[in-house]
N, C-alpha and C positions, 0 to 999 in steps of 0.2 A: 884268799885270793878268789877261791871258787865262789865263796859267799858273795863277794863284791861283783863278779861277773853275773851271778844269778839275779842279784837285785837290780843290776843295770839291764838285764833282759827282761825282768818283770816291768820295770819302768817303761821300757820300750813298747811292750805289749799293751800296757795300760794307755799310753799316748795313742798308740793305733786304734785302740778300742773307743776312745772318746769320740762322740757323735760330731759329725761336721755341722757347720751352720746350715748347710742345705738340708742335712738329714732333720735337724731340728725344726727347720721351718716346715718341711714335709709332715712331720709328726703333728705339729700344731694345726696345720691346714686340715688334717684328717681327724683331729682329736678334740674337737669342742665337746664339751661337758656340761650336764645340768648343774643347777646350784646346789643341790642336795644329793648326797650319795648314802647308801647303807653300807655299812662294814661287812664284808665278807661276801657281798653280792657282786655280780659282773657289772662293769661300768659301761654305761651307754656312751658311745662316742659317735660324733657326726662330722662330715666334711664340711668345710666353710661354705661351699656353694649351696649345699642343701639347706643349711640354716639361713642363708641370706634369702633364699627363695621362701622359706617357711615364714620369715618375719617381714616378707615384701620390702626388702631393702636392696636397691640395684647396685650401690657401690659402697665398699668399705675400705678405708685406708688404715694401715696399721705401721706403726715404727716402734722398734724395741731397742731399749738401751741395755747394754751389758758392760760391766767394768767402767762405767763412767763415759762411755762412748756409744754413738749410734751403731748398733750392730747390723740392723737390717730394716728395710722399709719396703712394703708392698702395697698396691691398691688392687682390690679384686673387683670385678664387674667389667662387662664389655665396654670398651672405649675410653677407659680411664687410665691415667698414669700417676706415678708417684708425685708429679708436680701439680696434680688436679686440686684445685682448692674447695675446701668445704666451709660452710659458715661454723665458725668455732663457738658460737653462742656464748655462754657464760665464761668459756676459757678466756674470752676477751678481758675479763676483769683482772686476772693476775698480771696480764700484760700491761694493762693501763695502770695497775698498782706499782709496777716496777718503774714506769715512766714517772709517776708521782714521786717516788722514793729517790730516783736520780735527781729530780729537783730539789728534794730535801738534802741529798748529799752535797749539792753544790751551793746550798744556802738560799734557794729562791723560794722554799717553802719550809714550814716546820710542822712536825707531827702533831704538836699539841697546842697550836695556836688556833684562834678563832678564824675560820676559812673566810668569814665575811670581810676579814681585813685585806684579803687578796682578791676577793671577787669584785669585778668591776661592772660586768654587764647585767648582773642580777644578784640579789641577796638572799640567803636563807631566811625565811620569815621568822620573825621572833616567837619563842614558845612559851608556854605558861610558866614554865620552870625557870625561865630567866637564863638558861644555860647556853653557852656558845657551842657550836658544833666544830669538831676539830677533824683534821685529815686522818688521824688514827681511827676515829669513829667511822669516817666515810669508808675507809679500806676494810674495817673489820665488822662492818654491819651492825655497829652499836650506837648509831647516832639518833635511833628512834625515827627515822624517816619512813615515809609511806611509799607506795609502789613497788610491789614485789618484782614484777618483770614487765617485758614489753612485746606485744604480738608483732610488731613490725607493720610495714605498709605495703600495699600493692604497688607495683611499678607506675600504676596510672594514677595513683593518689597524690595529693598535694602533700609534699613532705615538709614537716615543721622543722624549725631551727632548734638547736640545743636550747636556747633560753625559752623558746615557745614549749618545748616538753615539759621543763621544770615548772613552768607557770601553769600548765594544763589548759584545757579548752582548745577548740579548733583552732588550726588544723591537727593538733595533737589528738591521738586517740587514747590517751591515759589521763588520769587526774593529775592535779597539781602535786608537786612534791613537798610535803609539809612535815613538821615533827609533831607526832601525836603520842609519843612515849618519852618518858624522861630520858634525855641523852645520857649514854654510858651505863644504863642499868640492865639492859638485856640484849641478847643477840637476836635480831630479826632481820633476815635476808631481805635486802633492798636494792633492787636495781635502780630505783630512784636515787639513792646514794651515789651510785656510780654515774649517774647522769649529772649530778652536782659536781663530781670529780671532773667530768669531761668539760664542763664550763669553766672550772677552775684552772685546768691546765691551759685551756685557750686564752684565758685572761692573763695568766702569769707569763706564757711563752709569747703571746701576741701572734700566734700561728693557728691555722686550722688543726683540730685535733688529729687527723690523719697524719698530717705533715709532722706535727710535733713528736708524736710516737714513733713514727718511721726513724726519725734522727735521734731520739733518745733510746729506743729499744730495739726496733726491727733490724736496723742496719747494723749496730754494734753486736747483735746476736747472730749475724749472718743468716737472718730469716729472709732469703731472697724471693720466696714465693708467697709472701704475706702481705696484707694491707688493709687498713680500715675504710678503703675507698667503696663508696656505695652508688652504683653496683660495682662488683669486682672489675678490675681491669685485666684479668687473665683468665685462663681455662677455669671453669668452675662446675661442679657437679650440681644438677638441678634438684631441687628437694622434692620428696614424695610424701604422701600421707600415709596412714597406717594400712591402707589397702594396696599400696604401691603405686598408686596414681599420681602423676606429676602435679606439683603445686601450680596454680594458675599464675602465669608469668615467670615460671621456673623458680622464683624465691620471692621472699619478702625483703623490702628494703628496711635497714636498720640505721636511722640516723642516731640512735642511741648506741654510738660506737663503742664508748668505754664498757658498756654493760653487756652488748650482744653483737656488735658489728664487725668483728675481726673475720676476714676471710684467710684461710690458711691451709697448711698441709700437715699431716702427722709429723713428717720429717722436721718441719720448722718448729713445731710445738716441742718436739724432743730436744732440738737445739736450744730453745728457749729454756726448758727445764735444767739442762746441763749448765747453761751460762749462769742460771740463778745459783745452783749449787756450788759452782766453782768461783763464785763472786767475780764473774767477768763483767757484770754489769753494775754492781753495787759494792762499795767497801764491806769487808768481812763482818764489822759490827752492825752494819745496816742489814746485811743479808740475815744475820742472826736474828735481829729484831723482827724482820719481816716473816720469819718462819716460827716465831713464837706465839702461841695461841693467846688470844685476847679474851674470849668468852667461848664456851661450847665448842672447843676445838678448832675454831676459825681464827686465823692469824690475819695477817696484813695482805689480803688478795688470795690467800690460799686456804684450803682446809687441811688440817693436820690429823692424822690417824696413826694408831699404834704407839708401841714403846720400844725402846732399846733399838736393835737392829731391824725391827720391823716398822719403825716410825717412817712415816712418809708424808709428802705434801703433793697436792694435786688440786683438781677441779673437775666437775662434770660440766656439760653444756646442753641445753635444750631450747632450740629454736623451732619454729613451724618448719617442718621438713627435715630436720637435722638432729642427731644425738650424737655426742662426743664424750670421751673420757680421757683423762691424762693423769699419770701418777708417776713420782720418781722417789725412791728411798732416800732418806736423808743422808745415808751413807754414800749415795751417788752410784751404787753398784748396779742396781737394777731399775728400770722404768719401762713405761708402755703407754703409747697414745693410740687410741682407736677413734676414727671419725667415720660417721655414716651419714647417707642422705636420705634417711626415712624417719617417720615419727615413730616406728617400732624399732629403730636402731639399737636401743638400749638393751633388747633382748640379745641379739647377736653379739653385740660389744661385750656384755657380761660373760657370754660363752667364750669369746677369745681370750678375755683377761683371765679366766681360770685355766684355759689351756696353756697359755703362756706361763702362768705362775707355776703351774705343776711342771711343765717341761724344764724350767729353769730352777725350780726348787726354791721358790720364794716362800718366805715365812708368813705370808698373808695373802689375801685376794685369792685364796683357793676355794674349793668346793667344800660345803659344810658337811661333815662326816657324822652320821648318826648311827647308833647301835640299834639292831633290830630287837624289839621287846620279845621276851620269852614268855609267851601266853599259851596256856594249856587250853584244850577244847572246852573244859568245864568253865573257864573264866571268861569266855567270849560272851559278850552281851550283858555281863553283870555290871552294875554301877559301883 
């Protein structure tokens, strides 16, 4: 009986000793760390405000997922809130990919059919290998298509249509999207492929891309503060260059919506990741296929990293004036979204990722640990 009482008391003490959410947040906020550490040496830790200033980033939004649920979200920087929208940049791609896969699930598209069969307003030009381009290839960057990414447009510029972008030439500021590598043979990141996807979704649904994806993904995933509208229709954080200077016109317009045009919040991206993991948006079999790598660790809209309990899916984002990061472990237990409004935002985002990973005991995304070399005085300078 005494033993049972003692164990109960011990359990109570352990429960009381567990850090609260507020304590964990405070520890992360004051505990940003460098990428590399030396075993046995003291750890350098910085407060988030100091690192934002160091990296010239005025605003940082963070959302943390724990035990499959949104645990907490905060936005740092004067005048911003958790509902302030950031340009998601290439995090736009997995959202567009889910929209396409929902069309697959209802029979409007097929993963391995020639996309030219469904494209109406434009066709992918024939290639020298005589091979068709498929939706699976578009989503996994294996179609052999050109155009890595898009710089966007000043607010005062003439904005091209989706078809004008894939055709290339004025008013588009990027080249035509064409096949110059044998389809299906290699992974080569192609924003151009996602621009083809945008035209495909519009042709199949008969709706503007922004509206189609709102109905297919944003509304079902409860992404209330998100949209592909250009410019955004709600509060948005203006972009900044690497010196911390505001981008002319506040931000660039991205008519390449599927590849780079989503305006959203860390909270909404976290909701999206959870919705993907729980098959809220897609049938379980389609979800599994979406998260299965095709080539070089890239699946259908997501990058896949790690193995076993450390396996995760996610995406980075990089537009002029914005840098973002999103990840969720495949077991659904842990996840993180960081969005910034600065060209140097990847620096502070990486430091936040490492602080969160350490505080919550993640099996990856932590600082790299190195052992100090044991070098005698006589060995210094020798080759």
